[in-house]
N, C-alpha and C positions, 0 to 999 in steps of 0.2 A: 505494501499498498504506499502513496505517499499522496501527504496532506500540505493543503496549501489555502492561500485564500487568495480572490480578488476583488478588484474593484470599478463598482460601477457606477459613474458619477462621484458620490460622496459617501457612497453605503460599500460595509465590507461583506463581499458573501465569503462564503468558508464553502469546500468540497476537496470531496476525497476520492484521489486514483482506486477504482476498484473493478476488479475483472478487466482491467485495461480501456478505463472507460471512465468518464471523470462524473460520477453521482455531486449533488448540490443541495446547500443547507436549503427544507421547504422553507422556513422562517424567515431565513434572510433574503431570499426572492421574493415573497409578502412582504415583507419591508419595504424593499426596492420599487413593490410597485403599487404598494398603499400608502407609505408615510407614516402605516401604523405604529401610537406608541405600544402599544400591544401585538405585537404581528402575532405571536403561538398562541394567542384568545381569538384574534381575527382567523388564524387556521382551524382553529377547533372548529371555529362556527360556519366556515366553508364547505367542513366536510359533511358536519351535520346538515346543510344545509344541501347538497349537494347527494350528500341518501335519499332525501327525497324526494329526488327528484330523479331516483337508480340508478343513482351515481356514485363509485363508492374510490371514491381521488385514491384513500390511503393504499390502493391493489399498485399504484403506480409508483409507491416509496420502499423502500428498507431503512431499516435505522442500523446507521453505522457510527460509531464514534471518534464525535468533532471536538476539539477543544474550545471550552466557553469563556466569557470574560475573564474566568477567576483560575485561566489556566488548567481549569480540569477537564479532564474526558468524560463524553455523557452521551449516550445512547441516542441520535439526532434522524428525524424524519431527514433523508436524502434522496433525494429520484434523480433520474439520466437523464438526458436532454429531451428523450420522446416524451416522461414523465413531466419534464417540468412546465413542456410546451402546452401538456393537456392543462397540466394547474393553474396557469397565467388563462387560460378562454374562459376560466369559469372565474375570473379576476375583473372587474370592468378599470381601466385603466391607460391612462395614455402612455404610454411608457412600457405596453406590453409588445408591439410591433419593435419599439429599440431594444428593448432587451433581447428579446426573441433573438432577432439576427445578429445582434451579437453573442448569446452564449454561442449558437450556430458556429461562430468565427473560431471562439474561444475551442471548443469543444474539436474542433476541425482538427484546428492547426495542434492539440496535444497526437492525434490520434498522428498527422501526420509524423510527427516528432518520434514516436514510437517505431514507424516505419524506417522513417528515414534520422537518425543522429542527427547528418547533420545537419538537418533546417533547424536545430534546433540549436548548433554551435553558432551557425551564422547567424540567430538569430543574439546570442550573447554579446559576438562578437558588433554585431553594429547595436544596441545597448552601450557598450564601453567604448566605442571609436564615435558616439556621440556625447560622450563625456570628457573625450577631451583624453585618453590614454594613449599613451607612446604603442605604435600599432606591435615592437617588439618585446614589450606587456603582453600586448593584448594578446597575443598568439600562445606567451607563457600559461597567460591564466586560463584558454582556451582547454590547453592541454591538458592543465591541471583540473578541469571543467570532467575531461574525457578519464582519465586515472583517476579521479575519484567516483565516476559513475562505473567503471569497471571493479571497483572496490563493492559497492553496497551492491551490486548486484550480486556479488560473489556473498557478501553477509545475509542477502534474502535467500540464498537458493541454501543456506546451511542453517536454517535457522533461528537467524540473528529478524526478530517482528516490532520491537519495542523500541520506541522513540529515545526512551533511557538510554537500550542499549548501545545506538549509536551516537551518541553522544563520550556515552563512556567511554566506546571505541574507539571516537575518533581523537576524542580527548589522550588516549593513554598514547597514541602513534604522536601527536603533538607534543606530547612531555616528552617522550623520548628523542626524540626529534631535536626541538628548541632547550632542552632543558627547564623549559618551564610550561605550565597546565595553559589552556587555552585566554582563562581570564583574567590571568597574570600576563600575557602575551597582548592581550586587549589595552589594558590598563596601560604599557609600556607608548602603546601606539597611539593614547590616550584618545580610546572609545571608551563607549557604557558597557561593563561588560554583561549585566540583562537586556541590553536591546540585540533582540537575536536579529534584528531587519539591520545591524552593522554586521556585513561578515565581515570577516578580517583577514581573507586575504585578499578581499577589494583592497586593502592596504596593505599589503608587503611591496617589498622590496623584491628586485628581482632575482636575489637570493634565496631568499626568502618563502617564493612562490619553490623554487627548482630543489630546494632541501624538503619541502615539502608535499613536492609531487615522490622525490625519492622515495620518502618514508613513508608512502600511500603504496605506490607500486612495489615496492619490495613486501610490503604485507600483503599483498594480493596476489604476491609469489609463494610466498611461504604457507599461505590459507588454503591454496590451488594442491601445491607439492605436499605436502603434507596433510592432505582431506583433511584440515580442520572442521569440525563439527560442534552446534551449540556455544553461547556464549562464552566459559570458560577458555576453550579453549585458542575461540577466537582473539579471547583479552591477551593472550600468550603469542599469540601469532603478531598483534599489535602492539605486543613489546617488543619482540622481538625485531618486526620492521625497520620501528620509528629509529632501535639503536644501532639499525646501521645507517640511516640515515642523518644521526646524533655523532659516531665516530666519523661517520666525513665532514661532520661538522667542523670537531673540534681540528681537526689535521688540518682544515684551510686556514680556522682563530687563528691557530700555533703560527701556521708560515706566515699568516700573510699580518699577525698583530692588530687584528681588527673583531670585534662581536659580527655574529649576522645577524642577530634579533638590536633591533636599535630602533630608537625611535621616528627616524627617518616614514615619514608615509609616503606614499605615493602622488595621496591627493593632494598635499603639501607642495609637489614638487611639479603638479601640473596647475595651481595655481600659481604659484611662483613665474611660469612661463606663461600662464595667461597674462598677468600683470605686466610680465617685461613685456610683452606683446605693445601692450593697449599706450605704456610710457613711451614705446617708440612712435608707433601710430602719432601719439599725442605732437614729439619731438617733428615729426616730421610736418605736422601741419599746421606747424610755427616756424 
């Protein structure tokens, strides 16, 4: 399973990848359509009303665990695109058609990316280019995404299911690679450790990306060759893979006399370049 959320207008719609298909939170869709202060109650009343018309909307739904505002996961009514479209038909709203077109595109994009992973990489590349990241850095980041995906696919096939387990394994690799846990690495980069939408890798220098990739690629290789199964075995593989990258990092630091992990933030370098360009433009105009 893959959990995410998407934004329509100013509203957040939770979704989850289930059986290679996006399933969306019905309550979130109802809130978007109606701007109701109590979308859960609206959804319950809608089901009752449609049932009186001999239409059972709940048959379009499955209950899947989604994260709520309290950061806990609860079973929530979810539906795939076909089911959501059926529910939208029962709700009088001016937003119905724009939402249907937008959801169709969101679902279609994901299916295309599953069939052709290069599309996902192209989308990511376009995102980083729009933010002004250097091309050389972008290529490393894209390669890192592919290596990460390879590793998580191995974990999925070997019994790793819980989000917390993925976090622990990832942190184990990072700790062994860089000598510090992810939270501490974020603090060094002047990020907020609690904010999940601040991706540490998007702030790393070239060298940090390279060693991060080495740690995860080594972990994947060990996991496959030793046929690791379950959380405990994969934790061992994560530690061993991270140690390989960690040893390489220490050797480089000894030879170069400089630490790999630093306060340098790729986004700060981008800002400096942009400011420099602005100054040059102003000088030329003067």
